[in-house]
C-alpha positions in Angstrom: -13.6 -8.6 -14.6 -15.0 -10.1 -11.4 -12.6 -12.1 -9.3 -13.0 -15.7 -8.1 -13.2 -15.8 -4.3 -12.6 -18.2 -1.5 -12.1 -18.4 2.2 -9.5 -20.5 3.9 -9.7 -21.3 7.7 -6.2 -22.4 8.6 -6.0 -25.2 11.2 -3.3 -23.1 13.1 -2.8 -19.4 13.4 -1.4 -17.7 10.3 0.0 -14.2 10.0 0.2 -13.1 6.4 3.1 -10.7 7.1 5.3 -13.4 8.5 4.4 -16.0 5.8 4.4 -13.8 2.7 7.0 -11.1 3.4 10.0 -13.5 2.9 8.8 -14.2 -0.7 9.3 -10.5 -1.6 12.6 -9.4 -3.3 12.6 -6.1 -1.4 9.9 -3.5 -1.0 9.7 -2.7 -4.7 9.3 -6.3 -5.9 6.8 -6.1 -8.8 5.5 -9.5 -8.0 4.4 -8.9 -4.4 2.9 -5.9 -2.7 1.2 -5.0 0.5 -1.3 -2.1 0.7 -4.5 -1.2 2.5 -6.4 -3.8 0.5 -4.1 -6.7 1.6 -1.3 -8.8 0.2 -1.1 -8.9 -3.7 0.9 -11.6 -5.4 1.3 -12.4 -9.1 1.7 -16.0 -10.1 2.6 -17.9 -13.3 0.9 -21.3 -13.0 0.3 -24.2 -15.2 -3.2 -22.9 -16.1 -2.0 -19.3 -16.8 -1.1 -16.1 -15.0 -3.0 -14.9 -11.9 -3.1 -12.1 -9.4 -4.0 -13.1 -5.9 -5.2 -10.8 -3.2 -5.1 -12.1 0.4 -6.7 -10.5 3.5 -6.9 -11.6 7.1 -10.4 -11.8 8.3 -10.7 -12.9 12.0 -9.7 -16.6 11.9 -9.9 -16.9 8.1 -8.0 -15.7 5.1 -10.1 -14.2 2.3 -8.7 -14.8 -1.2 -9.6 -13.2 -4.5 -8.0 -14.1 -7.8 -8.0 -12.8 -11.3 -6.6 -14.1 -14.6 -6.5 -17.4 -16.4 -4.8 -19.1 -13.5 -7.3 -17.7 -10.9 -8.8 -21.1 -10.0 -5.4 -22.8 -9.6 -4.2 -19.8 -7.5 -7.1 -20.1 -5.1 -6.6 -23.9 -4.8 -3.0 -23.2 -3.9 -3.8 -20.8 -1.0 -3.7 -23.5 1.8 -0.2 -24.7 0.7 1.0 -21.1 0.2 0.0 -20.3 3.8 1.8 -23.3 5.3 -0.9 -25.9 5.6 1.6 -28.6 4.7 4.2 -27.6 7.3 5.4 -30.7 9.2 6.7 -29.8 12.6 7.1 -33.4 13.7 10.3 -33.5 15.7 10.5 -29.7 16.1 11.3 -29.1 19.8 11.6 -25.3 20.3 12.2 -25.8 24.0 15.6 -27.3 23.4 17.2 -23.9 22.8 16.1 -20.7 24.7 16.4 -18.4 21.6 14.3 -20.8 19.4 11.7 -21.2 22.2 11.5 -17.4 22.6 11.1 -16.8 18.8 8.6 -19.6 18.5 6.5 -18.1 21.3 6.8 -14.5 19.8 5.8 -15.6 16.3 3.1 -18.2 16.5 1.6 -17.3 13.1 4.8 -18.0 11.2 4.4 -20.7 8.5 6.6 -21.8 5.6 5.1 -20.6 2.3 4.9 -23.0 -0.5 4.4 -21.6 -4.0 5.1 -24.8 -5.9 7.1 -22.9 -8.5 10.9 -23.1 -8.9 11.9 -20.3 -11.2 10.5 -17.4 -9.1 12.7 -18.6 -6.2 15.8 -19.8 -8.2 16.3 -16.7 -10.3 16.6 -14.3 -7.3 19.0 -16.8 -5.7 21.3 -16.8 -8.7 21.0 -13.0 -9.0 22.1 -12.7 -5.4 25.4 -14.6 -5.9 28.5 -12.5 -5.3 26.7 -9.1 -5.0 24.9 -7.2 -2.3 21.2 -7.8 -1.6 20.4 -4.3 -2.9 22.0 -5.1 -6.2 20.3 -8.4 -6.5 16.9 -7.0 -5.7 17.4 -4.1 -8.1 18.3 -6.5 -10.9 15.2 -8.6 -10.2 12.9 -5.6 -10.2 14.3 -4.2 -13.4 14.3 -7.5 -15.3 10.8 -8.5 -14.2 9.4 -5.0 -14.8 10.8 -4.8 -18.3 10.2 -8.4 -19.4 7.3 -9.7 -17.3 3.7 -9.5 -18.2 1.2 -7.0 -16.7 -0.6 -8.5 -13.7 -4.2 -9.6 -14.4 -7.1 -7.8 -12.7 -7.0 -4.6 -10.6 -3.5 -5.2 -9.2 -1.6 -2.1 -7.9 0.2 -0.1 -10.5 3.4 -1.6 -11.8 2.8 -5.2 -10.7 4.1 -7.8 -13.1 4.1 -11.6 -13.6 7.5 -13.2 -13.8 8.5 -14.0 -17.4 8.3 -17.5 -18.8 11.5 -19.5 -19.1 11.3 -18.8 -22.9 11.0 -15.1 -22.3 13.9 -15.1 -19.8 16.0 -16.8 -22.5 15.1 -14.1 -25.1 16.5 -11.3 -22.9 19.5 -9.9 -24.8 22.9 -9.7 -23.1 22.9 -5.9 -22.9 19.7 -6.0 -20.9 21.4 -8.3 -18.3 24.3 -5.9 -18.3 22.0 -2.9 -17.9 20.3 -4.6 -14.9 23.8 -5.1 -13.3 24.0 -8.8 -13.9 27.4 -9.9 -15.0 28.2 -12.6 -17.6 28.7 -15.4 -15.0 25.3 -15.0 -13.4 23.6 -14.5 -16.7 25.2 -17.6 -18.2 24.2 -19.6 -15.1 20.6 -18.4 -15.5 20.6 -19.3 -19.2 21.6 -22.9 -18.2 18.7 -22.9 -15.7 16.2 -21.6 -18.2 17.3 -24.3 -20.7 16.1 -27.0 -18.2 13.3 -25.0 -16.6 10.5 -27.4 -17.6 12.4 -30.4 -16.1 13.0 -28.3 -12.9 9.3 -27.4 -12.6 8.3 -31.1 -13.1 
């Protein structure tokens, strides 16, 4: 299957490492990987699932996408890479540390995926446990219950489950992933209103 492709020329410098790495739930996150090809992301969008490959090319970002949601994934690249950042009122010179960090990382932008569940689920999984435990639970649950990534994604990449698929995960699977009843119950309440949250 041939990918859809596009190029994005950001109005300001963008470093993919600084923008995308914070989206990963650890180095073994099945929804985000970095390899010699570039940055791979899996997405569940309104139009379907997609795999997105991003590469830095001089002053542009080359994007390739596969899957039913490929067109929507490509359309979302500018927002994903921080085009909509609003730094009005940001005065890094007011504090020496902020000024130094701002100078050292000019390509940092705030990623915007437009999706709530892939951010909210790891936040709930991370309550009252170590980061290692939370990332392990995310990896196990998405690997076991997510869909295979479309296209030629690296081995083991998965797309996050739908809210309905999350709700169907039996209690022993949550337990097996190290997620206690309190966090599992909280997530079940989240999944019950997932459509409203996404709207």
